[in-house]
Structure formats: C-alpha cells, structure tokens
C-alpha positions, 0 to 999 in steps of 0.5 A: 933453594937458598933456605934449603941449602942453608942446612949444608952451609951450616955443616960446612959443605962447600956449596957453589951458589948459583941461585942468588940473583945478585951481582958478584962485583963490588960497587964501583969506587967512585960511587962509594967515594961520593957517598962517603963525601956526602956523609962527611959534608953533613948530608944526613937530614930529611930530604924531599919526599920524591928524592933529592932534586939533583938525583931526579934531574940526573934520572930524567936526563938518563931516561931521556937519553937512554930510554927515550922517555920524556919525564919531568923531575916531578914524574920521577920518584926515588924508592928503596930499590925496584922492589919498593917501586913495584910495591908502591905501584901495586898498592896504589893501583890495585883494589880488592878484586882487581886482576893482574896478569903476569907473564909466565914464567913469572917473577914470583915476588909480584904475586905477593904484592898483588895479593897484599893489595887485595888483587888476584893474579892471572897468568898468561903462559909463554911457550918454551918452544917459541923461545918464551916470546910474548903471546898476544893470544895468551894475554888476550885470553887472560883479560876479563872485566876485572883486569886492571894491570899487565906486569912486564919484566923486560929483560926477562927474569928468569928466561933471559929474553929481551922483548922486541918492539913488536912483542911490546907493541902487542902488549901495548895494543891490548893495554890501550884497547882494554884501558889497562895499566902496565907495570914495567920492571926494567931492572936488567935494562943495561945487562944485554948482550950481542947487540940486543936492544932494550926498549921501554914500553912507555916509549911506545905511542899511547903508553906513557899515560898508562905505564909505571916503569920501575928501575934500580941501581941494583944489577948494573951498578952492583948496588944490591945492598944499597936498596935504591931504585926509582919509578917513572909515571905520568903526573896524574899517577904520582899523587897515588904513588906518593901516598904509599911511599910517604906513608911507608918510608917517607923518603930514601936515605939521602946520602945514598942518593949522592952515590946514585947521582955518581952512578948515573952521571959518573964514568960508565966504564965500570958498569960496562966492564961488569956487563962484559964480565957477565957476558963471558960468564954467560958463555961459560955457562951456556957451553957447559950446560949444553955439554950435559946429557939431556940438557939444552940451553938457549943463549940468554940475550940479557940478565944474569940467568940461563934457563936450561931445558932439562926435560931430556933427563926425565926428571922434574925441575924440583927433583933435579935441583935437589939432586944437584944440591945433594950430589954436586953441591951446586945450588940452582933454582927449579924452574917451576918456582916461576910457575908451571910454564917454567917446569922442565927448566932450571934457573942458573945465575951466572952473575953471582960468582967469579969465573973460576967458581963458575968453571968449577960449578960446570965441572961438578955438574958434568960429573954429576950428570954423567952419573945420572 
C-alpha cells in the first residue's frame, strides 16, 4: 500500500500513513550518545563474527532475566535486524523441497525467505471467530513427511495476539512429536498491554534444542533504521547459522553494537514510556474503529497493530483499503496481504504516527464510512 500511495504522495496529497510497521518515537538519547561516544573512541574496526562480547554478555543476561532462557554467550548471534536473523535461520535449516508451516494470517516476508532457501510454504489457517488462537488441529493437518519447521510470530503481526503458554505448548508438542524446528519471531516481546505476558517458546520443556529465537531492537527501542537484532539457538545449531552470517555480512557494524548495549543495560524508562504511548494510541484507534458502521475491532493484546473486522461493510479488504486511500487519504493494509485468513480485515498501524495525527485519521475514517 505504501507503493500504491506513493502516487498521491508525489502529488502533494496529505496522506496519513497507518500502513508503516515502524515506531513513531525517536531513538532514546542515551542510546545515541553511547553510539557517538564509541565513534569518538575509535570503535570503527572489524569485530567478532558473532557480535561483540560485551553485547552478547548483555543479551545473555536479558534473555535469562526477561525470557527465562539460559543461553551462553556463544549461543547468541548478533544480526542486521530480525529480518537478517530469520533469513539466516531459513538459509541454514531449509533444504530444497522442505516444507515450512506458517500460521495464517502470516507475516508475508517469511514466504520469500522460505522460497529463497528452496523450501515450500504450507499454511495453517487460524480462525477469526476464535480470536485467531493457535489451532493444534490446523497445524497437525499441515504436517507432512517433508515438514521441517514451524514459524511462530509472538506477539503476532498482524493480529495483535499474545499466545498463551497453553497455545505454545500445543506447538511444542507437535514440534517434538514430529522432530521439527521452530523459528520464533519475538520482535514485539516488550510491546504488550493490560498485563498480557509474553512467553518465549524456547523456555518450554524440550524446546531449547529445536528453537531458533529471533529478537530485535527495532520496535521497543525505536531503532528500526539502525538494523540490529540477534538470534539465540543451541550450540549445535550455531555453526550452520554462522556459515550464513559470516558469508553475507561478516558481522554487524561495531559502533552500533555499543548503542545496543546501552539499550539493554541502560534506563528502561524511555522504552516503557513509548509502550505506554502506544497503549494510549491503541485505545484511540480501537474506540474509533468500533464507532464505524460495519466494523468491529478486538482490543490488541500487543504490537502496534489493530486488525479490525470489516466484513459488515460488504466490501473486500483490498477494495475497502483502496477506497479509504482514495477518499479519506488514510493508508491502511488490506488483510488479505497476510493470507486468505486475513480477508475481511484491515491492518491499521497505530504506532507509526502521533496521537494528534491518529485522531485526525479516525475523524477522516468516520466521515468516509458514513458516506459508504
């Protein structure tokens, strides 16, 4: 939709972009200062292929204290964002002909990575009527002798779900029974609301050895343009993962890793304030969407996305998204971009703009929907 909207942007139309999956806030100052200090101190030369030792030590402590995961520093690999971490996982683990199960609505980028590795995507559709809860039956039905991996995005983009321990246990039971890997994308781990508790599936019994967990500084620390993330995996998996990362990037920018250390070990108040701001914006969007005729919107438990049900309008998601762009000058994503299970929904990113701009977007949508 960003590409579609570029035509109107070029014409000078005042668009409100709610399709970007990016934070609105600036990167906290102490992270910038640590990075600038590293540059001034001459931290500009080659570093460890795995990431600098101080950063990996800080990440191992964070994983232990926040995620309940016990990994050594050599089981942590610093990457160019979570996108790079998951790319390395697919390239290392998937052979031509292997099948990868995505939960639908899915994160579309995982399709391209699977196909680049020679694999084939198989979807397990989740049901909107059940709040897009994980379905053990749907996943089991998708498993074949060629299945190699289940991909999990938790908290979930685009639905805003935080999967419960019981739901994750269903995934774990199937992975163990069928000897499968799990790729766990946890980029929204800190952005949860109303007491929802994020659980890392690798912490469940029997899952450490078969899970590649991917994280990033992108969302919680508003570092999307910095391109830094990391993955964790059992020592037995690390040589294959490093074979990919050493070949494609050698290692991540060293002075940016100093900023990442400051993010992990420094004051967390700026991050918590950004999450609170996102909660307020979530409430604005959910209330505004639920006032629209033909629309109902569940309250997201996490992430920066609302996923309203628009079936009551009688329009397809793609048709309605285009109408909203053309008539209201608000940019949202069509739900079918995330697979057929997303049809009948829109993805609305409330984290990418200011509160004032978000209120304006809701007012524009109100006028538009009344005209339908």
